[in-house]
C-alpha positions as CSV (number, residue, x, y, z in Angstrom):
1,X,18.8,75.3,95.7
2,X,15.8,73.9,97.6
3,X,15.4,73.6,101.4
4,X,13.2,71.0,103.1
5,X,12.8,69.8,106.7
6,X,13.8,66.3,107.4
7,X,13.5,64.1,110.5
8,X,16.4,61.7,111.2
9,X,15.4,60.5,114.7
10,X,16.8,57.0,114.6
11,X,20.1,55.3,113.7
12,X,18.5,53.3,110.9
13,X,16.9,56.4,109.4
14,X,20.3,58.2,109.4
15,X,22.0,55.2,107.7
16,X,19.4,54.8,105.0
17,X,19.3,58.6,104.5
18,X,23.1,58.7,103.9
19,X,22.9,55.8,101.5
20,X,20.0,57.4,99.6
21,X,21.7,60.8,99.1
22,X,25.1,59.3,98.2
23,X,23.5,58.0,95.0
24,X,23.3,61.6,93.8
25,X,26.2,63.8,92.6
26,X,24.8,67.0,94.1
27,X,25.8,68.7,97.3
28,X,23.5,68.4,100.3
29,X,23.9,70.4,103.5
30,X,22.2,69.9,106.9
31,X,21.6,73.1,108.8
32,X,20.9,73.0,112.6
33,X,21.1,76.4,114.2
34,X,24.5,77.8,113.3
35,X,25.9,74.4,112.3
36,X,26.1,73.4,108.6
37,X,27.4,70.0,107.8
38,X,27.8,67.8,104.7
39,X,24.7,65.6,104.7
40,X,26.7,62.8,103.1
41,X,28.8,62.5,106.2
42,X,27.3,60.0,108.7
43,X,29.7,61.2,111.4
44,X,28.7,64.8,110.8
45,X,25.0,64.0,111.1
46,X,25.5,62.3,114.4
47,X,27.1,65.5,115.7
48,X,23.8,67.3,115.4
49,X,20.7,67.3,117.6
50,X,18.5,64.7,115.9
51,X,15.6,65.0,118.3
52,X,14.0,67.7,116.1
53,X,13.6,68.3,112.4
54,X,16.7,69.6,110.5
55,X,16.8,71.8,107.4
56,X,18.3,70.1,104.3
57,X,19.6,72.3,101.5
58,X,19.6,70.4,98.2
59,X,21.9,71.9,95.5
60,X,20.1,70.5,92.5
61,X,17.7,71.9,89.8
62,X,15.1,70.8,87.3
63,X,14.3,67.1,86.7
64,X,17.2,66.1,89.0
65,X,15.7,68.0,91.9
66,X,12.4,66.2,91.4
67,X,14.1,62.8,91.5
68,X,15.9,63.8,94.7
69,X,12.7,65.0,96.3
70,X,10.9,61.8,95.4
71,X,13.7,59.8,97.0
72,X,13.8,61.9,100.2
73,X,10.0,62.1,100.6
74,X,10.1,59.4,103.4
75,X,12.3,61.7,105.5
76,X,10.4,64.9,104.9
77,X,8.4,66.5,107.7
């Protein structure tokens, strides 16, 4: 598992983020304080405080993880 900080501070960013991670068969969790939600759930993301960066836990390893990180680089803080 790898954790990165992401910024999802607009509706368009959230929509493209969900579309990007839904291409992968791995689990992704967004962690904000004591809340942990499925990052593939657009409704779940909108229940979080999006005004500040959020931790994203990526449950992937090896070459697959590198591909995920490359795809998510535009959201990383």
